Structure formats: C-alpha cells, structure tokens
N, C-alpha and C positions, 0 to 999 in steps of 0.2 A: 783672914786665912792664916793658918799656922806658918806657911812658908814666909810670910812677910814678917812674922814675929821673930823667927830664927832662920834667916835666909842663908846662913853659912853652915847649917847642920845637914850633912848628907843623909842622916837617918830619917829626917823629916820627909825628904823626897823619896827615899827608898820605901819607907813604910806606906806612904800614899800610893806609890807605884804598885806595891804588892796588893793593896786593896783594889786598885783599878784592874789589875790583872785578874783577880778573883771575880770581879764583876764582868769580865769579858772585854774590857776596854784596853786591848793590847797596845794600840798605838799610844794612848796616854801613858800607859805603864812604861813603855819603852822610853818615852821622852822624860818621864820622871827619873828613871834609872840612869839615863844619860846625864841629867843634872847632878844626881848623886855622885856619879863617877867623876864628873868634872870637879866636884868639891873634894873628892877622895880618890885621886887618880891611881893610887897603888892598891885599890881594893879589887882583888881578883873576883870576889863574890859579886860585886856590881857588874863587872865585865862579863862574867859567866851568865848572870841573870839577864843581862841585855841580850846576849847571844841566844839564850833560851827563849826569850820573848820574841825576838826576831824570827827564830826558828818556827815558833807557833804561828807567826804571821805569814810564813812561807818566803820570807826575805832571806834566802840562804846565803847569797854573797856577803851581805852585811853581817849576818849571824856568824859566818866563818871568821870574819875579822875580829869580832869580840871574843869568840871562843879562843882564837889564837892569842889574843891579848891576855885573857885569863890564864891560859896555860903558861905564857911567858912570865906572868907575875907569880904564879904558884904551880910549878911543874910537878909537884908531888901530890896534888889533889886529883883524884881519879875521876870524880863525877863529870868534870868538864870534858875529858877525853871521851867518855861514854856518850854524853850528849852530842858531841861533835861527830862521833861515829854514827849515831842515829840520824843526825842531820844529813850526812853524806848519803845514807841509805835512802832517805826520803827525797833528797834533791836529785841524785843521779840514778838511784835504783841499782847501785853498784856495790855488791857485797864485798868485793875485793878491796875497794877503797875504804869502805867502812871498817873492814877487818884490819887494814893496815894501821888505822888510828889506834885500835885496841892494843896493838903491839907496843905502844908507848905508855900504856897505863902503868903507873908505878907498881913495882913488885909487891908492895905491901897489900895491894888489893888485886885479886884475880877476877876479872869481869866474866865469870863463867856463864851467867845468864845471857849476856850479849853474844858470847860465842855460840851458845846453844841455839839462840834465835837465828843467827846467821847460818849455822849448819842446817837448820830446818829450811830456811829460805832456799838454800842450795841443794836441798834434798839429800844431804849427806848425813843420813840418820845415824850411822855407826859413829861418826865423829861427834854428833850431838850427844849420843849416849856416853861417849868417852869424856866429853867436857862435863856432862852432868855428874859423872862419877867423881869429878874433882870438886864438886860443890862443897864448900866448907860447912854448910848448914843444911838442914832438911826443909827450910822454909825461906823463900826469897821475899824480903819485905822492901818494897819500893815506895816511892812517894805516893803512888796512886793504886798500888796493887799489893796483894799478898798471894804468893803462888807456892804451894807445896811442891817440892822436887818430884814427889810421886805423880803429881798432876802433869808436869812436863814430861816425865817418863811415859805416862799413859798416852799423851798426845803423840809422842815419837813412835811408840809401838803401833798406835792407830794408823799413822801415816805409812808405816811399814806393812800394814795389812795383818799384823799379829793381834787379832782381837782378844785372844786368851790373855796374853801378858798386858795388853792395854786395859782390859777389864780389871785385872788384879791391881794394877797400878792406880787406876781411878778409885777403886774401893779403898785402897790403902790411903789415898789422899783424903777421901771423905772421912774415914775413921780417925785421921789425925786431927780433925777439927773439933773444937770445943763447942758443943751444942748450946751452951749458955752465952756464947759470944756472938753479938750481932755481926761483927766483922767476919768471923769464921763462918757464920751461916751464909753470908753473901758469897764468900769464896766457895762454899759447898754448892751453892746454886750455879756458879760458873762451871764447876767440875761436872755437874750433872747435866749440863746443856747438851 
C-alpha cells in the first residue's frame, strides 16, 4: 500500500479519499480525509471536504464542525459558506438559517444562485428575479451542473404562472447552448424537460 511507503504525506490519504468518494465509499473517504487533516491540520481544503463528505452521508452535526473549522482556517473562501448553507437547508429545512450563512460569504463572491434558490423555496419570486438580475454572468457553472441564467428565469416565470415569459426565457436558454458540445446538449435536455 502506498500509505505505508509514504505514511506522512497528507496528499496520499486525500487522493485515495477522493477516489473512494467517487466510488460512493463515503465512510472510507471521510476517514481518509481525516487522516490527511491530522497530518496537515491547517488545511482548510481537507476540513471543508470532510464537511462535504459528512454532509453527503447525512451526518450534519459533524459536518457543521468541519465546515466551521474550514471557515476559521480560511474565512475568505466562499465555497465552504455555500456548502454550509446547503447543509442547513437539508438538515433543518430552514431557509432563514441557510440564508443567514450566506450573509457571511466574502464580498469578492456574490452567491446569487444560492439566493435565487432560497427565494424560490420561499416562493418569493420577485426577490428571485432581483437576485438573478445581479448575476455577474449568464451561465452558472457548478461542480455538477451548468445552468443558463435564462433557464432559471424561465423556471421562476413558470412558477409565477407567466407562461409567455417562461417560454421566451426557456427558448433563450436553449439558443444559448452550443449544439456541438455534449455538455451543452445535456443542459438543453434539462431545459426542455
């Protein structure tokens, strides 16, 4: 085993943990990341990824501890705040608590998509459109998704019962996609559902 050859290298444990997580072995991934963090206790990345792994397992109390640790190690990194906000939403179903975490996201990054989603959950569609208008780009690119802003706008108008503006927004989203890109074709499929 590679861990025995280089037992004091946190990257060995973290790399194996990421592989385990991709394989769906979240418990093993969490343990590997904890070993990596023990070797590199100032790594906000390891703390954040442990929090994310525990979040995926539904272990919210322990996830919260690691998200807080990551934030204390690197308070200017916005992604951990957003993951913690999502965790509170799933854990408590409380949009207010989830939103309160987003208020601490460093000003260099505005979590507009998270605010839009919370507004939709609260059925505050005008606020969602207002947050959407502040989007710095016309395409949200996340780790697992690509969402045209026009698609989100179409969803909001659909929820408002405005089928005319919803249709125009969905058409705009489809037209913004590159038909030669497999990724964009997948996004187009979601838009057309």
